N, C-alpha and C positions, 0 to 999 in steps of 0.2 A: 677615794675608792669608787670606780665606776660601777653603775648599775647595769646588769646585763641586759635589761629591758630598753636601754636608750643607746643610740650610737655614740661612739667616742667623741669628745670634745675635740674640734678641730680649729685651727688658726682662723682669726676674722679676715685675714688677708689672702686666704686660700684661693678665692675666686679671681684674685688680681694678681697674676703672676709677675707682672712688670713691676708693681708696688713693691712686691715681696723681694724681687731682684734688687731694685734700687735701695730698699731700706737695708737689706744685708751687705751689698757690695758696691754702694754708691760712691763711696771714698775712692775706690780703685779705678772705678769708670771715670772719675773726675780727673786722676792723675794720668790715666792712659789716653783720655781725650786730649790733654794738654800736651802730652808727649807726641802726639801724631803731629801737631803744629810744629814743634821743636824739630822733629825728624824731617818733616818737609823743608823747613829752612835750612837745616844742614845739608839736606840733599841738593837743595838749589845752590847753595854756597860752594859745595862740592863739585857740582856740574859747571862752574865756572860764572855763575850770574852775579857773583859779588858777594862780598861778607855782609853787606847790609841785609841780605835775606836771612842770614844766621840771627842776626840781631832781631829782625822782624819774627822770625820764629819763634825766638824766646819770649818776646813781648806777647805775641798772638797766643802762645801756649799759656803763659801765665794767666791772660784774660780769659781763654776758654776754659781752663781748669777752674778759675773763679766762678764763671758763670755756671758751670756744671755743677760745682759745689753748691752753689745756692739753690739751683734747681732740686738737688738731692734733699737738701735741709727742708725746703718747702714741702716736698713729698713726704718726708717724715713727719713734720708738724700737721699736714693735712690728714695723714693716716692715723696718727695718734689721736687727733681730735675727732675724727669721724668714724674710724672702725672700732666696733666694741672689743673690750678685752675680756 
């Protein structure tokens, strides 16, 4: 029950919108980031530059999604350790 003399309790990550966004939707960002590379490789292969670009797109997409996912996990760990609850 909140006391009318005090302001409502707000989330600790309220002043950090980028942290809040990554904590909530980071998994989707990682997937979409990886799919950008896959799409670029598919576009290059469809444009006639060779099927090696499609394979490169898949490999780069998997690696980019992995890197983005690890970044999101680091943000979550740091936010859990440093932001009060």
